[in-house]
Phi, psi and omega in degrees: 000313181296318183294320178296320178297317179299316181297320180297315180294322178298316180296320179298318179297319179297319180292329179293324180267078186295330181290339178262347186301322182295330180280316190265345187298315178299322179292317179297321179296330178280317187284323185301310177296324180295316179292324178296317178294321178297315178298320180295318180292324176296319178297315180298322179294317180294321179294318181291335183285330184286000000 
């Protein structure tokens, strides 16, 4: 839950800085799904551990 909130706020910040969006957008498009998958797997691991 926390990681998804962080990703949303990070994406919002990138969209606010339109002059930087052209530089960071390809990197953001690659990193956001990777971080989302990482967060999901961490949550699943914690749930399975309990």
